[in-house]
N, CA, C, O and the ligand as a Tripos MOL2 file, in Angstrom:
@<TRIPOS>MOLECULE
protein
  309   307    78     0     0
PROTEIN
NO_CHARGES

@<TRIPOS>ATOM
      1 N         -14.1630   12.8300  -12.9700 N.3       1 MET1
      2 CA        -15.1210   13.6720  -13.7220 C.3       1 MET1
      3 C         -14.9960   15.0830  -13.1750 C.2       1 MET1
      4 O         -14.9850   16.0440  -13.9440 O.2       1 MET1
      5 N         -14.9020   15.2230  -11.8760 N.am      2 PHE2
      6 CA        -14.8940   16.5350  -11.1750 C.3       2 PHE2
      7 C         -13.4760   16.9220  -10.8610 C.2       2 PHE2
      8 O         -13.2380   17.9150  -10.1730 O.2       2 PHE2
      9 N         -12.5530   16.1730  -11.3430 N.am      3 GLY3
     10 CA        -11.1200   16.5270  -11.0930 C.3       3 GLY3
     11 C         -10.5700   16.2490   -9.6970 C.2       3 GLY3
     12 O          -9.4680   16.6920   -9.3760 O.2       3 GLY3
     13 N         -11.3140   15.5240   -8.8610 N.am      4 HIS4
     14 CA        -10.7100   15.2270   -7.5640 C.3       4 HIS4
     15 C         -10.6590   13.7280   -7.3790 C.2       4 HIS4
     16 O         -11.3400   13.1620   -6.5240 O.2       4 HIS4
     17 N          -9.8540   13.1100   -8.1830 N.am      5 ASP5
     18 CA         -9.5500   11.7260   -8.0720 C.3       5 ASP5
     19 C          -8.6230   11.4700   -6.9280 C.2       5 ASP5
     20 O          -8.2140   12.3980   -6.2300 O.2       5 ASP5
     21 N          -8.2740   10.1860   -6.7200 N.am      6 ARG6
     22 CA         -7.5160    9.8130   -5.5620 C.3       6 ARG6
     23 C          -6.0550   10.4070   -5.6790 C.2       6 ARG6
     24 O          -5.4530   10.8490   -4.7000 O.2       6 ARG6
     25 N          -5.5490   10.3790   -6.9230 N.am      7 ALA7
     26 CA         -4.2850   10.9560   -6.9920 C.3       7 ALA7
     27 C          -4.1200   12.3950   -6.5700 C.2       7 ALA7
     28 O          -3.1580   12.8420   -5.9440 O.2       7 ALA7
     29 N          -5.2230   13.0930   -7.0060 N.am      8 ALA8
     30 CA         -5.2600   14.5770   -6.6390 C.3       8 ALA8
     31 C          -5.3520   14.7530   -5.1490 C.2       8 ALA8
     32 O          -4.6940   15.6130   -4.5640 O.2       8 ALA8
     33 N          -6.1960   13.9080   -4.5290 N.am      9 ARG9
     34 CA         -6.3680   13.9870   -3.0370 C.3       9 ARG9
     35 C          -5.0300   13.7200   -2.3900 C.2       9 ARG9
     36 O          -4.6780   14.3930   -1.4220 O.2       9 ARG9
     37 N          -4.2270   12.7060   -2.9200 N.am     10 ALA10
     38 CA         -2.9790   12.3310   -2.3400 C.3      10 ALA10
     39 C          -2.0190   13.5370   -2.4040 C.2      10 ALA10
     40 O          -1.3540   13.8670   -1.4220 O.2      10 ALA10
     41 N          -1.9630   14.1910   -3.5940 N.am     11 ARG11
     42 CA         -1.1960   15.3130   -3.7380 C.3      11 ARG11
     43 C          -1.5520   16.4300   -2.6890 C.2      11 ARG11
     44 O          -0.6450   17.0800   -2.1700 O.2      11 ARG11
     45 N          -2.7760   16.6360   -2.3990 N.am     12 SER12
     46 CA         -3.3100   17.7340   -1.5560 C.3      12 SER12
     47 C          -2.7360   17.3560   -0.1220 C.2      12 SER12
     48 O          -2.4810   18.2460    0.6900 O.2      12 SER12
     49 N          -2.5510   16.0850    0.1510 N.am     13 TYR13
     50 CA         -2.0300   15.6850    1.4510 C.3      13 TYR13
     51 C          -0.4490   15.8110    1.4940 C.2      13 TYR13
     52 O           0.1450   15.6670    2.5630 O.2      13 TYR13
     53 N           0.1640   16.0600    0.4100 N.am     14 GLY14
     54 CA          1.6160   16.1890    0.3240 C.3      14 GLY14
     55 C           2.3090   14.8490    0.3040 C.2      14 GLY14
     56 O           3.4890   14.7430    0.6390 O.2      14 GLY14
     57 N           1.5850   13.8390   -0.0840 N.am     15 VAL15
     58 CA          2.2420   12.4540   -0.1760 C.3      15 VAL15
     59 C           2.1180   12.0650   -1.6990 C.2      15 VAL15
     60 O           1.2410   12.5130   -2.4370 O.2      15 VAL15
     61 N           3.1460   11.1350   -2.0990 N.am     16 GLU16
     62 CA          3.0800   10.6150   -3.4850 C.3      16 GLU16
     63 C           1.9940    9.6000   -3.4370 C.2      16 GLU16
     64 O           1.6690    9.0500   -2.3850 O.2      16 GLU16
     65 N           1.3680    9.3280   -4.7230 N.am     17 PRO17
     66 CA          0.3770    8.2560   -4.8650 C.3      17 PRO17
     67 C           0.9510    6.8820   -4.3770 C.2      17 PRO17
     68 O           2.1420    6.5840   -4.4730 O.2      17 PRO17
     69 N           0.1100    6.1850   -3.9140 N.am     18 ARG18
     70 CA          0.6100    4.9770   -3.2200 C.3      18 ARG18
     71 C           1.3070    3.9120   -4.1420 C.2      18 ARG18
     72 O           0.9080    3.6460   -5.2750 O.2      18 ARG18
     73 N           2.3800    3.3400   -3.5360 N.am     19 GLU19
     74 CA          3.0620    2.2900   -4.3400 C.3      19 GLU19
     75 C           2.4280    0.9540   -3.8670 C.2      19 GLU19
     76 O           1.7450    0.8640   -2.8470 O.2      19 GLU19
     77 N           2.7130   -0.0600   -4.6920 N.am     20 ILE20
     78 CA          2.3270   -1.3960   -4.3270 C.3      20 ILE20
     79 C           3.5710   -2.2750   -4.2980 C.2      20 ILE20
     80 O           4.2990   -2.4070   -5.2820 O.2      20 ILE20
     81 N           3.7820   -2.8690   -3.1250 N.am     21 VAL21
     82 CA          4.9500   -3.6960   -2.9250 C.3      21 VAL21
     83 C           4.4590   -5.2460   -2.8400 C.2      21 VAL21
     84 O           3.5410   -5.5850   -2.0940 O.2      21 VAL21
     85 N           5.1290   -6.1030   -3.6380 N.am     22 ARG22
     86 CA          4.7540   -7.4820   -3.6380 C.3      22 ARG22
     87 C           5.3460   -8.1140   -2.3000 C.2      22 ARG22
     88 O           6.4530   -7.7530   -1.8990 O.2      22 ARG22
     89 N           4.6670   -8.9650   -1.6870 N.am     23 VAL23
     90 CA          5.2290   -9.7920   -0.6380 C.3      23 VAL23
     91 C           4.8900  -11.3500   -0.9690 C.2      23 VAL23
     92 O           4.0340  -11.6770   -1.7910 O.2      23 VAL23
     93 N           5.6500  -12.2350   -0.2440 N.am     24 ASP24
     94 CA          5.3800  -13.5580   -0.4720 C.3      24 ASP24
     95 C           4.0460  -14.0140    0.1120 C.2      24 ASP24
     96 O           3.5570  -13.4340    1.0810 O.2      24 ASP24
     97 N           3.4430  -15.0820   -0.4960 N.am     25 GLU25
     98 CA          2.1120  -15.5030   -0.1830 C.3      25 GLU25
     99 C           2.0800  -15.9310    1.3540 C.2      25 GLU25
    100 O           1.0700  -15.7930    2.0440 O.2      25 GLU25
    101 N           3.2460  -16.4470    1.8140 N.am     26 GLY26
    102 CA          3.1130  -17.0180    3.2520 C.3      26 GLY26
    103 C           3.3920  -16.0020    4.3010 C.2      26 GLY26
    104 O           3.4650  -16.3460    5.4810 O.2      26 GLY26
    105 N           3.5610  -14.7040    3.9100 N.am     27 GLU27
    106 CA          3.8620  -13.7860    5.0530 C.3      27 GLU27
    107 C           2.6370  -13.3270    5.7880 C.2      27 GLU27
    108 O           1.5720  -13.0820    5.2200 O.2      27 GLU27
    109 N           2.8420  -13.2240    7.0840 N.am     28 GLU28
    110 CA          1.7320  -12.7580    7.8820 C.3      28 GLU28
    111 C           1.8110  -11.2830    8.1590 C.2      28 GLU28
    112 O           0.7770  -10.6440    8.3540 O.2      28 GLU28
    113 N           2.9630  -10.7310    8.1840 N.am     29 THR29
    114 CA          3.1190   -9.2120    8.3530 C.3      29 THR29
    115 C           4.0880   -8.6920    7.2560 C.2      29 THR29
    116 O           4.8720   -9.4390    6.6700 O.2      29 THR29
    117 N           3.9870   -7.4560    7.0360 N.am     30 ALA30
    118 CA          4.8850   -6.6930    6.2590 C.3      30 ALA30
    119 C           5.5400   -5.5790    7.2310 C.2      30 ALA30
    120 O           4.9210   -5.0590    8.1600 O.2      30 ALA30
    121 N           6.7640   -5.3120    6.9160 N.am     31 SER31
    122 CA          7.3520   -4.1630    7.6390 C.3      31 SER31
    123 C           7.6700   -3.0910    6.6940 C.2      31 SER31
    124 O           8.0750   -3.3340    5.5570 O.2      31 SER31
    125 N           7.4670   -1.7530    7.2070 N.am     32 CYS32
    126 CA          7.6810   -0.6530    6.3420 C.3      32 CYS32
    127 C           8.2820    0.5870    7.1030 C.2      32 CYS32
    128 O           7.8140    0.9790    8.1710 O.2      32 CYS32
    129 N           9.3240    1.1560    6.4920 N.am     33 ASN33
    130 CA          9.8370    2.3580    7.1060 C.3      33 ASN33
    131 C           9.8070    3.5050    6.1030 C.2      33 ASN33
    132 O          10.4680    4.5250    6.2970 O.2      33 ASN33
    133 N           9.0230    3.3320    5.0110 N.am     34 GLY34
    134 CA          8.7420    4.3890    4.0380 C.3      34 GLY34
    135 C          10.0210    4.5100    3.1460 C.2      34 GLY34
    136 O          10.1450    5.4980    2.4210 O.2      34 GLY34
    137 N          10.8980    3.6110    3.1770 N.am     35 GLY35
    138 CA         12.0010    3.6640    2.2940 C.3      35 GLY35
    139 C          13.2000    4.2820    2.8660 C.2      35 GLY35
    140 O          14.2710    4.2360    2.2610 O.2      35 GLY35
    141 N          13.0650    4.8870    4.0610 N.am     36 GLY36
    142 CA         14.1910    5.4830    4.7150 C.3      36 GLY36
    143 C          14.4230    6.8660    4.1710 C.2      36 GLY36
    144 O          13.6970    7.3380    3.2960 O.2      36 GLY36
    145 N          15.4360    7.5080    4.6940 N.am     37 GLY37
    146 CA         15.7870    8.8610    4.2300 C.3      37 GLY37
    147 C          14.6890    9.9320    4.6060 C.2      37 GLY37
    148 O          13.9460    9.8110    5.5790 O.2      37 GLY37
    149 N          14.6720   10.9140    3.7910 N.am     38 ALA38
    150 CA         13.7600   12.1080    4.0480 C.3      38 ALA38
    151 C          12.2850   11.6670    3.9300 C.2      38 ALA38
    152 O          11.4180   12.2590    4.5730 O.2      38 ALA38
    153 N          11.9800   10.5920    3.0810 N.am     39 LEU39
    154 CA         10.6210   10.2100    3.0720 C.3      39 LEU39
    155 C          10.2970    9.0870    3.9740 C.2      39 LEU39
    156 O           9.1950    8.5410    3.9450 O.2      39 LEU39
    157 N          11.2580    8.7340    4.7860 N.am     40 GLY40
    158 CA         10.9310    7.5470    5.6380 C.3      40 GLY40
    159 C          10.0730    7.9470    6.8460 C.2      40 GLY40
    160 O           9.6220    9.0810    7.0050 O.2      40 GLY40
    161 N           9.8870    6.9250    7.6770 N.am     41 HIS41
    162 CA          9.0070    6.9870    8.8850 C.3      41 HIS41
    163 C           9.4660    5.8620    9.8110 C.2      41 HIS41
    164 O          10.2100    4.9860    9.3690 O.2      41 HIS41
    165 N           9.0430    5.8550   11.1010 N.am     42 PRO42
    166 CA          9.5490    4.8410   12.0110 C.3      42 PRO42
    167 C           9.0970    3.5780   11.5180 C.2      42 PRO42
    168 O           8.0010    3.5320   10.9610 O.2      42 PRO42
    169 N           9.8450    2.4660   11.6560 N.am     43 LEU43
    170 CA          9.5940    1.1450   11.3320 C.3      43 LEU43
    171 C           8.3510    0.6460   11.9270 C.2      43 LEU43
    172 O           8.1880    0.6660   13.1470 O.2      43 LEU43
    173 N           7.3750    0.1510   11.0290 N.am     44 VAL44
    174 CA          6.1550   -0.3790   11.5400 C.3      44 VAL44
    175 C           5.9420   -1.7510   10.9170 C.2      44 VAL44
    176 O           6.4020   -2.0830    9.8250 O.2      44 VAL44
    177 N           5.1660   -2.5540   11.7530 N.am     45 TYR45
    178 CA          4.7960   -3.8880   11.2100 C.3      45 TYR45
    179 C           3.3890   -3.8230   10.9320 C.2      45 TYR45
    180 O           2.6260   -3.2410   11.7040 O.2      45 TYR45
    181 N           2.9620   -4.4310    9.7880 N.am     46 LEU46
    182 CA          1.5340   -4.3290    9.2840 C.3      46 LEU46
    183 C           1.0750   -5.8440    9.2500 C.2      46 LEU46
    184 O           1.7410   -6.6950    8.6610 O.2      46 LEU46
    185 N          -0.0560   -6.1160    9.8900 N.am     47 CYS47
    186 CA         -0.4940   -7.5730    9.7870 C.3      47 CYS47
    187 C          -1.5630   -7.7450    8.6870 C.2      47 CYS47
    188 O          -2.4510   -6.9100    8.5130 O.2      47 CYS47
    189 N          -1.4500   -8.7360    8.0390 N.am     48 PHE48
    190 CA         -2.4660   -8.9870    6.9320 C.3      48 PHE48
    191 C          -3.7180   -9.3840    7.4340 C.2      48 PHE48
    192 O          -4.7240   -9.0800    6.7920 O.2      48 PHE48
    193 N          -3.8140  -10.0190    8.4910 N.am     49 GLU49
    194 CA         -5.0360  -10.4320    9.1380 C.3      49 GLU49
    195 C          -5.8580  -11.2210    8.1830 C.2      49 GLU49
    196 O          -7.0730  -11.0260    8.1580 O.2      49 GLU49
    197 N          -5.2760  -12.1420    7.3530 N.am     50 GLY50
    198 CA         -6.0730  -12.9280    6.4360 C.3      50 GLY50
    199 C          -6.3440  -12.2110    5.1520 C.2      50 GLY50
    200 O          -6.8610  -12.8620    4.2440 O.2      50 GLY50
    201 N          -6.0560  -10.9370    4.9630 N.am     51 LYS51
    202 CA         -6.4220  -10.2990    3.8090 C.3      51 LYS51
    203 C          -5.2200  -10.4090    2.7690 C.2      51 LYS51
    204 O          -4.0900  -10.7360    3.1300 O.2      51 LYS51
    205 N          -5.5220  -10.1350    1.5650 N.am     52 ALA52
    206 CA         -4.4680  -10.1830    0.5110 C.3      52 ALA52
    207 C          -3.5660   -9.0610    0.3810 C.2      52 ALA52
    208 O          -2.5490   -9.1080   -0.3100 O.2      52 ALA52
    209 N          -3.9960   -7.8910    1.1510 N.am     53 SER53
    210 CA         -3.1610   -6.7190    1.0070 C.3      53 SER53
    211 C          -3.3360   -5.9370    2.3370 C.2      53 SER53
    212 O          -4.3540   -6.0890    3.0130 O.2      53 SER53
    213 N          -2.3820   -5.1370    2.6880 N.am     54 VAL54
    214 CA         -2.4170   -4.2440    3.8180 C.3      54 VAL54
    215 C          -1.7570   -2.9220    3.4450 C.2      54 VAL54
    216 O          -0.7390   -2.8860    2.7530 O.2      54 VAL54
    217 N          -2.3680   -1.8280    3.9240 N.am     55 ASP55
    218 CA         -1.7680   -0.5310    3.5540 C.3      55 ASP55
    219 C          -0.9640    0.0520    4.8790 C.2      55 ASP55
    220 O          -1.4050   -0.0550    6.0240 O.2      55 ASP55
    221 N           0.1700    0.6270    4.5640 N.am     56 CYS56
    222 CA          0.9050    1.3660    5.6650 C.3      56 CYS56
    223 C           0.1950    2.6240    5.9870 C.2      56 CYS56
    224 O          -0.1300    3.4360    5.1220 O.2      56 CYS56
    225 N          -0.0380    2.7660    7.2440 N.am     57 TYR57
    226 CA         -0.9000    4.0380    7.7580 C.3      57 TYR57
    227 C           0.0230    5.2800    7.7670 C.2      57 TYR57
    228 O          -0.4550    6.4080    7.8880 O.2      57 TYR57
    229 N           1.3940    5.0540    7.6320 N.am     58 TYR58
    230 CA          2.1350    6.2270    7.5840 C.3      58 TYR58
    231 C           2.2450    6.8480    6.1550 C.2      58 TYR58
    232 O           1.9820    8.0290    5.9240 O.2      58 TYR58
    233 N           2.6560    5.9480    5.2170 N.am     59 CYS59
    234 CA          3.0190    6.4190    3.8800 C.3      59 CYS59
    235 C           2.0360    5.9090    2.8380 C.2      59 CYS59
    236 O           2.2280    6.2150    1.6610 O.2      59 CYS59
    237 N           0.9950    5.1510    3.1820 N.am     60 SER60
    238 CA         -0.0190    4.6390    2.2760 C.3      60 SER60
    239 C           0.5590    3.6660    1.2090 C.2      60 SER60
    240 O          -0.0910    3.3960    0.2000 O.2      60 SER60
    241 N           1.7650    3.1560    1.4420 N.am     61 CYS61
    242 CA          2.2670    2.1040    0.6570 C.3      61 CYS61
    243 C           1.4540    0.9090    0.8070 C.2      61 CYS61
    244 O           1.1240    0.5820    1.9470 O.2      61 CYS61
    245 N           1.0660    0.1740   -0.2490 N.am     62 ARG62
    246 CA          0.3050   -1.0440   -0.1150 C.3      62 ARG62
    247 C           1.2430   -2.2590   -0.2630 C.2      62 ARG62
    248 O           2.0710   -2.3170   -1.1720 O.2      62 ARG62
    249 N           1.0890   -3.2230    0.6560 N.am     63 PHE63
    250 CA          1.8040   -4.4360    0.5730 C.3      63 PHE63
    251 C           0.7670   -5.5410    0.1320 C.2      63 PHE63
    252 O          -0.2680   -5.7340    0.7700 O.2      63 PHE63
    253 N           1.0870   -6.2100   -0.9280 N.am     64 ALA64
    254 CA          0.1550   -7.1470   -1.5350 C.3      64 ALA64
    255 C           0.6520   -8.6100   -1.8650 C.2      64 ALA64
    256 O           1.6760   -8.7820   -2.5260 O.2      64 ALA64
    257 N           0.0000   -9.5100   -1.4500 N.am     65 LYS65
    258 CA          0.4200  -10.9820   -1.8020 C.3      65 LYS65
    259 C          -0.0920  -11.2010   -3.2170 C.2      65 LYS65
    260 O          -0.8850  -10.4600   -3.7970 O.2      65 LYS65
    261 N           0.4970  -12.3860   -3.7330 N.am     66 PRO66
    262 CA          0.2290  -12.7670   -5.1450 C.3      66 PRO66
    263 C          -1.2200  -12.8560   -5.3660 C.2      66 PRO66
    264 O          -1.6540  -12.5290   -6.4710 O.2      66 PRO66
    265 N          -2.0360  -13.2680   -4.4300 N.am     67 GLY67
    266 CA         -3.5380  -13.4900   -4.4710 C.3      67 GLY67
    267 C          -4.1730  -12.0150   -4.7720 C.2      67 GLY67
    268 O          -5.1740  -11.9130   -5.4810 O.2      67 GLY67
    269 N          -3.6070  -11.0090   -4.2600 N.am     68 TYR68
    270 CA         -4.1440   -9.5930   -4.4520 C.3      68 TYR68
    271 C          -4.2000   -9.2650   -5.9130 C.2      68 TYR68
    272 O          -5.2160   -8.7600   -6.3910 O.2      68 TYR68
    273 N          -3.1630   -9.5280   -6.6230 N.am     69 PHE69
    274 CA         -2.9560   -9.2320   -8.0410 C.3      69 PHE69
    275 C          -3.9380  -10.1100   -8.8830 C.2      69 PHE69
    276 O          -4.5690   -9.6460   -9.8330 O.2      69 PHE69
    277 N          -4.0220  -11.3600   -8.4860 N.am     70 ALA70
    278 CA         -4.9050  -12.3300   -9.1590 C.3      70 ALA70
    279 C          -6.4000  -11.8630   -9.0690 C.2      70 ALA70
    280 O          -7.1420  -11.8260  -10.0510 O.2      70 ALA70
    281 N          -6.7790  -11.5020   -7.7650 N.am     71 GLY71
    282 CA         -8.0750  -10.9940   -7.4640 C.3      71 GLY71
    283 C          -8.3890   -9.6930   -8.1770 C.2      71 GLY71
    284 O          -9.4950   -9.5210   -8.6890 O.2      71 GLY71
    285 N          -7.4190   -8.7600   -8.2200 N.am     72 GLU72
    286 CA         -7.7030   -7.4990   -8.8730 C.3      72 GLU72
    287 C          -8.0250   -7.7100  -10.3020 C.2      72 GLU72
    288 O          -8.9030   -7.0380  -10.8430 O.2      72 GLU72
    289 N          -7.3590   -8.6070  -10.9310 N.am     73 ARG73
    290 CA         -7.6170   -8.8320  -12.2880 C.3      73 ARG73
    291 C          -9.0180   -9.4800  -12.5730 C.2      73 ARG73
    292 O          -9.6680   -9.1840  -13.5750 O.2      73 ARG73
    293 N          -9.4380  -10.3710  -11.6430 N.am     74 ALA74
    294 CA        -10.7070  -11.0290  -11.7700 C.3      74 ALA74
    295 C         -11.8820  -10.1220  -11.4020 C.2      74 ALA74
    296 O         -12.9880  -10.3770  -11.8780 O.2      74 ALA74
    297 N         -11.7190   -9.1270  -10.6210 N.am     75 THR75
    298 CA        -12.7730   -8.2250  -10.1790 C.3      75 THR75
    299 C         -12.5090   -6.7570  -10.6860 C.2      75 THR75
    300 O         -13.0140   -5.8110  -10.0820 O.2      75 THR75
    301 N         -11.7840   -6.5850  -11.7020 N.am     76 ALA76
    302 CA        -11.4080   -5.1970  -12.1750 C.3      76 ALA76
    303 C         -12.7060   -4.4630  -12.4340 C.2      76 ALA76
    304 O         -13.6390   -5.0090  -13.0230 O.2      76 ALA76
    305 N         -12.7570   -3.1670  -11.9690 N.am     77 GLU77
    306 CA        -13.8440   -2.2520  -12.1130 C.3      77 GLU77
    307 C         -14.0890   -1.7590  -13.6260 C.2      77 GLU77
    308 O         -14.9980   -0.9680  -13.8780 O.2      77 GLU77
    309 ZN          5.1830    3.1200    5.2620 Zn       78 ZN78
@<TRIPOS>BOND
     1     1     2 1
     2     2     3 1
     3     3     4 2
     4     3     5 am
     5     5     6 1
     6     6     7 1
     7     7     8 2
     8     7     9 am
     9     9    10 1
    10    10    11 1
    11    11    12 2
    12    11    13 am
    13    13    14 1
    14    14    15 1
    15    15    16 2
    16    15    17 am
    17    17    18 1
    18    18    19 1
    19    19    20 2
    20    19    21 am
    21    21    22 1
    22    22    23 1
    23    23    24 2
    24    23    25 am
    25    25    26 1
    26    26    27 1
    27    27    28 2
    28    27    29 am
    29    29    30 1
    30    30    31 1
    31    31    32 2
    32    31    33 am
    33    33    34 1
    34    34    35 1
    35    35    36 2
    36    35    37 am
    37    37    38 1
    38    38    39 1
    39    39    40 2
    40    39    41 am
    41    41    42 1
    42    42    43 1
    43    43    44 2
    44    43    45 am
    45    45    46 1
    46    46    47 1
    47    47    48 2
    48    47    49 am
    49    49    50 1
    50    50    51 1
    51    51    52 2
    52    51    53 am
    53    53    54 1
    54    54    55 1
    55    55    56 2
    56    55    57 am
    57    57    58 1
    58    58    59 1
    59    59    60 2
    60    59    61 am
    61    61    62 1
    62    62    63 1
    63    63    64 2
    64    63    65 am
    65    65    66 1
    66    66    67 1
    67    67    68 2
    68    67    69 am
    69    69    70 1
    70    70    71 1
    71    71    72 2
    72    71    73 am
    73    73    74 1
    74    74    75 1
    75    75    76 2
    76    75    77 am
    77    77    78 1
    78    78    79 1
    79    79    80 2
    80    79    81 am
    81    81    82 1
    82    82    83 1
    83    83    84 2
    84    83    85 am
    85    85    86 1
    86    86    87 1
    87    87    88 2
    88    87    89 am
    89    89    90 1
    90    90    91 1
    91    91    92 2
    92    91    93 am
    93    93    94 1
    94    94    95 1
    95    95    96 2
    96    95    97 am
    97    97    98 1
    98    98    99 1
    99    99   100 2
   100    99   101 am
   101   101   102 1
   102   102   103 1
   103   103   104 2
   104   103   105 am
   105   105   106 1
   106   106   107 1
   107   107   108 2
   108   107   109 am
   109   109   110 1
   110   110   111 1
   111   111   112 2
   112   111   113 am
   113   113   114 1
   114   114   115 1
   115   115   116 2
   116   115   117 am
   117   117   118 1
   118   118   119 1
   119   119   120 2
   120   119   121 am
   121   121   122 1
   122   122   123 1
   123   123   124 2
   124   123   125 am
   125   125   126 1
   126   126   127 1
   127   127   128 2
   128   127   129 am
   129   129   130 1
   130   130   131 1
   131   131   132 2
   132   131   133 am
   133   133   134 1
   134   134   135 1
   135   135   136 2
   136   135   137 am
   137   137   138 1
   138   138   139 1
   139   139   140 2
   140   139   141 am
   141   141   142 1
   142   142   143 1
   143   143   144 2
   144   143   145 am
   145   145   146 1
   146   146   147 1
   147   147   148 2
   148   147   149 am
   149   149   150 1
   150   150   151 1
   151   151   152 2
   152   151   153 am
   153   153   154 1
   154   154   155 1
   155   155   156 2
   156   155   157 am
   157   157   158 1
   158   158   159 1
   159   159   160 2
   160   159   161 am
   161   161   162 1
   162   162   163 1
   163   163   164 2
   164   163   165 am
   165   165   166 1
   166   166   167 1
   167   167   168 2
   168   167   169 am
   169   169   170 1
   170   170   171 1
   171   171   172 2
   172   171   173 am
   173   173   174 1
   174   174   175 1
   175   175   176 2
   176   175   177 am
   177   177   178 1
   178   178   179 1
   179   179   180 2
   180   179   181 am
   181   181   182 1
   182   182   183 1
   183   183   184 2
   184   183   185 am
   185   185   186 1
   186   186   187 1
   187   187   188 2
   188   187   189 am
   189   189   190 1
   190   190   191 1
   191   191   192 2
   192   191   193 am
   193   193   194 1
   194   194   195 1
   195   195   196 2
   196   195   197 am
   197   197   198 1
   198   198   199 1
   199   199   200 2
   200   199   201 am
   201   201   202 1
   202   202   203 1
   203   203   204 2
   204   203   205 am
   205   205   206 1
   206   206   207 1
   207   207   208 2
   208   207   209 am
   209   209   210 1
   210   210   211 1
   211   211   212 2
   212   211   213 am
   213   213   214 1
   214   214   215 1
   215   215   216 2
   216   215   217 am
   217   217   218 1
   218   218   219 1
   219   219   220 2
   220   219   221 am
   221   221   222 1
   222   222   223 1
   223   223   224 2
   224   223   225 am
   225   225   226 1
   226   226   227 1
   227   227   228 2
   228   227   229 am
   229   229   230 1
   230   230   231 1
   231   231   232 2
   232   231   233 am
   233   233   234 1
   234   234   235 1
   235   235   236 2
   236   235   237 am
   237   237   238 1
   238   238   239 1
   239   239   240 2
   240   239   241 am
   241   241   242 1
   242   242   243 1
   243   243   244 2
   244   243   245 am
   245   245   246 1
   246   246   247 1
   247   247   248 2
   248   247   249 am
   249   249   250 1
   250   250   251 1
   251   251   252 2
   252   251   253 am
   253   253   254 1
   254   254   255 1
   255   255   256 2
   256   255   257 am
   257   257   258 1
   258   258   259 1
   259   259   260 2
   260   259   261 am
   261   261   262 1
   262   262   263 1
   263   263   264 2
   264   263   265 am
   265   265   266 1
   266   266   267 1
   267   267   268 2
   268   267   269 am
   269   269   270 1
   270   270   271 1
   271   271   272 2
   272   271   273 am
   273   273   274 1
   274   274   275 1
   275   275   276 2
   276   275   277 am
   277   277   278 1
   278   278   279 1
   279   279   280 2
   280   279   281 am
   281   281   282 1
   282   282   283 1
   283   283   284 2
   284   283   285 am
   285   285   286 1
   286   286   287 1
   287   287   288 2
   288   287   289 am
   289   289   290 1
   290   290   291 1
   291   291   292 2
   292   291   293 am
   293   293   294 1
   294   294   295 1
   295   295   296 2
   296   295   297 am
   297   297   298 1
   298   298   299 1
   299   299   300 2
   300   299   301 am
   301   301   302 1
   302   302   303 1
   303   303   304 2
   304   303   305 am
   305   305   306 1
   306   306   307 1
   307   307   308 2
@<TRIPOS>SUBSTRUCTURE
     1 MET1         2 RESIDUE 1 A MET
     2 PHE2         6 RESIDUE 1 A PHE
     3 GLY3        10 RESIDUE 1 A GLY
     4 HIS4        14 RESIDUE 1 A HIS
     5 ASP5        18 RESIDUE 1 A ASP
     6 ARG6        22 RESIDUE 1 A ARG
     7 ALA7        26 RESIDUE 1 A ALA
     8 ALA8        30 RESIDUE 1 A ALA
     9 ARG9        34 RESIDUE 1 A ARG
    10 ALA10       38 RESIDUE 1 A ALA
    11 ARG11       42 RESIDUE 1 A ARG
    12 SER12       46 RESIDUE 1 A SER
    13 TYR13       50 RESIDUE 1 A TYR
    14 GLY14       54 RESIDUE 1 A GLY
    15 VAL15       58 RESIDUE 1 A VAL
    16 GLU16       62 RESIDUE 1 A GLU
    17 PRO17       66 RESIDUE 1 A PRO
    18 ARG18       70 RESIDUE 1 A ARG
    19 GLU19       74 RESIDUE 1 A GLU
    20 ILE20       78 RESIDUE 1 A ILE
    21 VAL21       82 RESIDUE 1 A VAL
    22 ARG22       86 RESIDUE 1 A ARG
    23 VAL23       90 RESIDUE 1 A VAL
    24 ASP24       94 RESIDUE 1 A ASP
    25 GLU25       98 RESIDUE 1 A GLU
    26 GLY26      102 RESIDUE 1 A GLY
    27 GLU27      106 RESIDUE 1 A GLU
    28 GLU28      110 RESIDUE 1 A GLU
    29 THR29      114 RESIDUE 1 A THR
    30 ALA30      118 RESIDUE 1 A ALA
    31 SER31      122 RESIDUE 1 A SER
    32 CYS32      126 RESIDUE 1 A CYS
    33 ASN33      130 RESIDUE 1 A ASN
    34 GLY34      134 RESIDUE 1 A GLY
    35 GLY35      138 RESIDUE 1 A GLY
    36 GLY36      142 RESIDUE 1 A GLY
    37 GLY37      146 RESIDUE 1 A GLY
    38 ALA38      150 RESIDUE 1 A ALA
    39 LEU39      154 RESIDUE 1 A LEU
    40 GLY40      158 RESIDUE 1 A GLY
    41 HIS41      162 RESIDUE 1 A HIS
    42 PRO42      166 RESIDUE 1 A PRO
    43 LEU43      170 RESIDUE 1 A LEU
    44 VAL44      174 RESIDUE 1 A VAL
    45 TYR45      178 RESIDUE 1 A TYR
    46 LEU46      182 RESIDUE 1 A LEU
    47 CYS47      186 RESIDUE 1 A CYS
    48 PHE48      190 RESIDUE 1 A PHE
    49 GLU49      194 RESIDUE 1 A GLU
    50 GLY50      198 RESIDUE 1 A GLY
    51 LYS51      202 RESIDUE 1 A LYS
    52 ALA52      206 RESIDUE 1 A ALA
    53 SER53      210 RESIDUE 1 A SER
    54 VAL54      214 RESIDUE 1 A VAL
    55 ASP55      218 RESIDUE 1 A ASP
    56 CYS56      222 RESIDUE 1 A CYS
    57 TYR57      226 RESIDUE 1 A TYR
    58 TYR58      230 RESIDUE 1 A TYR
    59 CYS59      234 RESIDUE 1 A CYS
    60 SER60      238 RESIDUE 1 A SER
    61 CYS61      242 RESIDUE 1 A CYS
    62 ARG62      246 RESIDUE 1 A ARG
    63 PHE63      250 RESIDUE 1 A PHE
    64 ALA64      254 RESIDUE 1 A ALA
    65 LYS65      258 RESIDUE 1 A LYS
    66 PRO66      262 RESIDUE 1 A PRO
    67 GLY67      266 RESIDUE 1 A GLY
    68 TYR68      270 RESIDUE 1 A TYR
    69 PHE69      274 RESIDUE 1 A PHE
    70 ALA70      278 RESIDUE 1 A ALA
    71 GLY71      282 RESIDUE 1 A GLY
    72 GLU72      286 RESIDUE 1 A GLU
    73 ARG73      290 RESIDUE 1 A ARG
    74 ALA74      294 RESIDUE 1 A ALA
    75 THR75      298 RESIDUE 1 A THR
    76 ALA76      302 RESIDUE 1 A ALA
    77 GLU77      306 RESIDUE 1 A GLU
    78 ZN78       309 GROUP 0 **** ****
């Protein structure tokens, strides 16, 4: 409404709006290096800690299990 949605905030930080990467249901951790190259960052491991999704604190990429997408649909805002 006031023109400062999340995408606009992301742009102001100089990063692309977050991507969502699917991972298998059984995974306990995801690894991310930002895709490598100029947009990359050091390889980090992100623990799900029982949650359906986890966000990379470097590049804001979101790693999500199948349950995340099912839950998103059920609880859509
Ligand atoms: Zn990352």
